[in-house]
Every structure is written in C-alpha cells, then in structure tokens.
Backbone as a chain_set.jsonl record, in Angstrom:
{"seq": "MKTLAFAALLFSISVPHSGAPASRVPHDGADAAKAARRGQWYMAQSGHAVFCSGPVVTVAGPDGSLQRMATFCQGDKTIVPLRD", "coords": {"N": [[-80.631, -18.179, -140.827], [-78.902, -17.964, -142.936], [-78.058, -15.341, -142.631], [-76.605, -15.48, -140.269], [-74.466, -17.125, -141.012], [-73.387, -15.474, -142.977], [-72.617, -13.286, -141.388], [-70.651, -14.495, -139.773], [-68.78, -15.134, -141.738], [-68.159, -12.577, -142.616], [-66.89, -11.431, -140.378], [-64.666, -13.052, -140.187], [-63.029, -12.481, -142.317], [-60.124, -10.746, -143.035], [-59.555, -7.328, -143.196], [-57.627, -5.185, -145.114], [-55.756, -2.541, -143.713], [-56.089, 0.891, -144.332], [-53.881, 3.592, -145.016], [-50.765, 5.061, -143.974], [-47.958, 3.082, -143.002], [-46.803, 2.728, -139.618], [-44.281, 4.966, -138.668], [-40.948, 4.051, -138.263], [-38.235, 4.431, -136.158], [-34.946, 4.234, -137.003], [-32.477, 2.42, -135.237], [-29.333, 2.128, -133.639], [-26.958, -0.26, -132.366], [-25.939, 0.871, -130.074], [-27.89, 2.202, -128.564], [-29.414, 0.065, -127.644], [-27.504, -1.228, -126.123], [-27.066, 0.639, -124.097], [-29.545, 0.613, -122.857], [-29.65, -1.993, -121.929], [-27.648, -2.045, -120.1], [-27.411, -2.115, -116.789], [-26.957, -0.548, -113.703], [-25.19, 1.353, -111.205], [-24.084, 4.552, -110.069], [-21.233, 5.228, -108.125], [-19.27, 6.683, -105.451], [-15.931, 6.593, -105.505], [-13.14, 5.653, -103.406], [-10.971, 7.099, -104.16], [-12.026, 9.481, -104.928], [-13.26, 9.788, -107.339], [-16.098, 9.365, -109.504], [-17.636, 6.277, -110.202], [-19.029, 3.846, -112.411], [-20.821, 1.031, -111.707], [-21.93, -2.327, -112.127], [-22.305, -4.523, -110.584], [-22.904, -6.14, -107.349], [-22.548, -4.454, -104.132], [-20.032, -5.259, -101.939], [-18.791, -6.222, -98.709], [-15.619, -6.347, -97.435], [-12.769, -7.585, -95.599], [-10.332, -5.289, -94.666], [-6.777, -4.493, -95.156], [-5.79, -3.802, -92.653], [-7.52, -5.007, -90.938], [-9.969, -3.735, -90.717], [-13.33, -3.172, -91.901], [-14.193, -2.891, -95.306], [-16.075, -1.355, -97.838], [-16.805, -2.449, -101.104], [-17.303, -1.892, -104.542], [-18.436, -3.866, -107.236], [-17.681, -5.238, -110.516], [-17.06, -2.968, -112.214], [-17.039, -0.217, -114.55], [-14.571, 0.189, -117.035], [-11.062, -0.459, -116.499], [-10.966, -1.624, -114.005], [-12.231, -4.122, -111.897], [-13.095, -4.262, -109.324], [-13.717, -1.826, -106.889], [-12.706, 0.22, -104.221], [-14.955, 1.863, -102.016], [-15.95, 5.166, -101.004], [-16.881, 6.022, -97.767]], "CA": [[-79.444, -18.984, -140.804], [-77.982, -17.411, -143.916], [-77.468, -14.113, -142.089], [-75.615, -15.881, -139.277], [-73.305, -17.591, -141.764], [-72.815, -14.297, -143.616], [-71.956, -12.503, -140.341], [-69.437, -15.214, -139.407], [-67.86, -14.965, -142.85], [-67.758, -11.174, -142.631], [-65.946, -11.184, -139.289], [-63.46, -13.858, -140.344], [-62.208, -11.918, -143.384], [-59.318, -9.622, -142.567], [-59.615, -6.185, -144.089], [-56.374, -4.436, -145.043], [-55.893, -1.191, -143.173], [-55.611, 1.943, -145.215], [-53.052, 4.566, -144.322], [-49.329, 4.806, -144.002], [-47.492, 2.285, -141.871], [-46.195, 3.516, -138.541], [-42.876, 5.259, -138.94], [-40.041, 3.421, -137.312], [-36.979, 5.148, -136.037], [-33.838, 3.272, -137.021], [-31.596, 2.546, -134.085], [-28.103, 1.353, -133.715], [-26.749, -1.141, -131.226], [-25.534, 1.634, -128.891], [-29.072, 2.451, -127.742], [-29.772, -1.196, -126.992], [-26.493, -1.506, -125.106], [-27.309, 1.526, -122.961], [-30.748, 0.165, -122.165], [-29.383, -3.265, -121.272], [-26.648, -1.849, -119.057], [-27.994, -1.687, -115.53], [-25.929, -0.347, -112.693], [-25.348, 2.525, -110.355], [-22.893, 5.359, -109.887], [-20.713, 5.234, -106.756], [-18.125, 7.543, -105.214], [-14.777, 5.762, -105.157], [-12.294, 6.179, -102.343], [-10.046, 8.044, -104.79], [-12.735, 10.732, -105.166], [-13.871, 9.758, -108.667], [-17.344, 8.625, -109.65], [-17.475, 5.072, -111.02], [-20.28, 3.169, -112.739], [-20.642, -0.397, -111.453], [-23.154, -3.081, -112.345], [-22.364, -5.634, -109.651], [-23.317, -5.804, -105.983], [-21.573, -3.884, -103.218], [-19.659, -6.266, -100.952], [-17.96, -5.763, -97.605], [-14.482, -7.245, -97.258], [-11.829, -7.173, -94.565], [-9.215, -4.515, -95.176], [-5.459, -4.99, -94.753], [-5.571, -3.573, -91.225], [-8.573, -5.682, -90.184], [-11.225, -2.991, -90.762], [-14.23, -3.559, -92.988], [-14.159, -1.962, -96.436], [-17.104, -1.587, -98.856], [-16.257, -2.499, -102.452], [-18.241, -2.029, -105.656], [-17.908, -4.88, -108.139], [-17.971, -5.177, -111.952], [-17.08, -1.55, -112.56], [-16.689, 0.149, -115.913], [-13.156, 0.508, -117.192], [-10.135, -1.569, -116.316], [-11.045, -2.162, -112.647], [-13.436, -4.914, -111.645], [-13.515, -4.017, -107.955], [-13.278, -0.487, -106.52], [-13.062, 0.579, -102.836], [-15.883, 2.982, -101.97], [-15.851, 6.159, -99.936], [-18.025, 5.898, -96.837]], "C": [[-78.4, -18.442, -141.782], [-77.32, -16.145, -143.381], [-76.406, -14.43, -141.04], [-74.331, -16.359, -139.964], [-72.611, -16.414, -142.45], [-72.064, -13.445, -142.595], [-70.65, -13.174, -139.907], [-68.378, -15.06, -140.486], [-67.309, -13.546, -142.897], [-66.714, -10.883, -141.56], [-64.651, -11.974, -139.441], [-62.535, -13.319, -141.427], [-61.418, -10.745, -142.817], [-59.323, -8.532, -143.629], [-58.285, -5.45, -143.988], [-56.636, -3.009, -144.556], [-55.365, -0.18, -144.176], [-54.811, 2.938, -144.393], [-51.598, 4.145, -144.369], [-48.937, 3.933, -142.813], [-46.823, 3.185, -140.839], [-44.724, 3.74, -138.843], [-42.022, 4.646, -137.844], [-38.735, 4.189, -137.325], [-35.861, 4.115, -136.061], [-32.948, 3.494, -135.805], [-30.358, 1.714, -134.302], [-27.955, 0.528, -132.443], [-26.39, -0.386, -129.952], [-26.729, 1.91, -127.986], [-29.486, 1.194, -126.991], [-28.77, -1.531, -125.892], [-26.689, -0.623, -123.878], [-28.526, 1.077, -122.175], [-30.488, -1.124, -121.402], [-28.408, -3.113, -120.112], [-27.327, -1.295, -117.815], [-26.876, -1.556, -114.5], [-26.206, 0.918, -111.912], [-24.01, 3.247, -110.269], [-22.522, 5.366, -108.415], [-19.567, 6.22, -106.667], [-16.983, 6.66, -104.722], [-13.962, 6.443, -104.066], [-11.304, 7.204, -102.892], [-10.696, 9.392, -105.087], [-13.4, 10.809, -106.525], [-15.178, 8.988, -108.634], [-17.09, 7.434, -110.577], [-18.853, 4.457, -111.234], [-20.044, 1.679, -112.6], [-21.982, -1.107, -111.6], [-23.292, -4.258, -111.394], [-22.812, -5.192, -108.264], [-22.19, -5.132, -105.203], [-21.311, -4.93, -102.143], [-18.797, -5.624, -99.881], [-16.869, -6.797, -97.384], [-13.598, -6.708, -96.142], [-10.652, -6.454, -95.215], [-7.894, -5.063, -94.69], [-5.176, -4.804, -93.264], [-6.668, -4.194, -90.354], [-9.902, -4.946, -90.171], [-12.072, -3.487, -91.947], [-14.235, -2.477, -94.066], [-15.259, -2.335, -97.422], [-16.468, -1.49, -100.231], [-17.384, -2.641, -103.466], [-17.613, -2.989, -106.658], [-18.404, -4.668, -109.562], [-18.127, -3.733, -112.412], [-16.598, -1.326, -113.985], [-15.215, 0.543, -115.971], [-12.296, -0.705, -116.926], [-10.19, -2.186, -114.923], [-12.348, -2.934, -112.465], [-13.951, -4.722, -110.233], [-12.892, -2.694, -107.504], [-13.659, -0.225, -105.068], [-13.913, 1.855, -102.836], [-15.59, 3.914, -100.809], [-17.08, 6.021, -99.058], [-18.675, 7.209, -96.534]], "O": [[-77.199, -18.454, -141.512], [-76.144, -15.904, -143.65], [-75.408, -13.716, -140.939], [-73.231, -16.021, -139.527], [-71.382, -16.363, -142.497], [-70.987, -12.933, -142.898], [-69.648, -12.491, -139.695], [-67.2, -14.876, -140.177], [-66.13, -13.34, -143.185], [-65.752, -10.158, -141.815], [-63.632, -11.589, -138.868], [-61.356, -13.673, -141.448], [-61.989, -9.853, -142.189], [-59.119, -8.797, -144.813], [-57.852, -5.12, -142.884], [-57.612, -2.368, -144.945], [-54.317, -0.383, -144.789], [-55.052, 3.098, -143.197], [-51.26, 3.026, -144.753], [-49.528, 4.041, -141.738], [-46.34, 4.27, -141.163], [-44.01, 2.814, -139.227], [-42.344, 4.722, -136.658], [-38.21, 4.545, -138.38], [-35.835, 3.214, -135.223], [-32.702, 4.632, -135.403], [-30.352, 0.734, -135.048], [-28.782, 0.636, -131.538], [-26.519, -0.935, -128.857], [-26.598, 1.857, -126.763], [-29.867, 1.264, -125.823], [-29.148, -2.058, -124.845], [-26.502, -1.076, -122.749], [-28.532, 1.155, -120.947], [-31.054, -1.326, -120.328], [-28.354, -3.973, -119.233], [-27.763, -0.144, -117.794], [-25.961, -2.378, -114.455], [-27.303, 1.475, -111.952], [-22.947, 2.636, -110.381], [-23.391, 5.495, -107.553], [-18.955, 6.561, -107.68], [-17.067, 6.058, -103.652], [-14.081, 7.646, -103.836], [-10.85, 8.082, -102.158], [-10.007, 10.344, -105.456], [-14.047, 11.81, -106.834], [-15.346, 8.069, -107.833], [-16.419, 7.562, -111.602], [-19.726, 4.531, -110.37], [-19.185, 1.113, -113.276], [-23.03, -0.566, -111.247], [-24.323, -4.932, -111.408], [-23.068, -4.01, -108.034], [-21.02, -5.233, -105.574], [-22.242, -5.43, -101.511], [-18.15, -4.604, -100.119], [-17.151, -7.976, -97.172], [-13.668, -5.531, -95.787], [-10.058, -6.939, -96.178], [-7.872, -6.002, -93.894], [-4.406, -5.566, -92.679], [-6.728, -3.926, -89.154], [-10.884, -5.483, -89.659], [-11.567, -4.136, -92.863], [-14.277, -1.286, -93.758], [-15.374, -3.499, -97.808], [-15.69, -0.575, -100.503], [-18.312, -3.425, -103.264], [-16.407, -2.94, -106.903], [-19.415, -4.004, -109.788], [-19.172, -3.331, -112.925], [-15.855, -2.131, -114.547], [-14.692, 1.163, -115.045], [-12.734, -1.842, -117.102], [-9.518, -3.188, -114.679], [-13.424, -2.461, -112.831], [-15.122, -4.99, -109.962], [-11.7, -2.46, -107.705], [-14.817, -0.422, -104.7], [-13.624, 2.805, -103.564], [-15.057, 3.507, -99.776], [-18.198, 5.914, -99.561], [-19.642, 7.257, -95.773]]}, "num_chains": 1, "name": "protein.A"}
C-alpha cells in the first residue's frame, strides 16, 4: 500500500525540465496580417492583376450583357470588372 501511495505521489509531482527554452522568433504584425489576408489574384479587364478577397459576382452590364466582377479588391477599388 505504501508503494502505491509513493508511486501516486511520484507521478503527481511535476519535474522541471532541464535545457534551454525553445527559441522563439519575434514577429511583427505584418506577418500576421499576411496570414490573415485570404483572397485570390484575378486578371482585370484593364489587363492588370488585382488581389481580391471577396466573391466573384455576375452583374448585368450597361448594354444588357453579363459581366463578372471581383469584389473587395486591394487598393482604392472595391469592385473590378474581370477579363473573361
């Protein structure tokens, strides 16, 4: 019975680990922002590549045709017409 109590006591005591702590690489907020930014690159109708994080929607164009648009794009434009 004493050995069982001794074994329980032995396993319940936490032993400090010897050795150096794991090295941590300091990071700035830019890495976290890049990881959190999800999206996709699209080819705009103007011929430039744009990075957009929103869905692609289809809207009626001015002449009645259907036009694909990328939404929530990087920069000053929130919606960009896409090249088909």
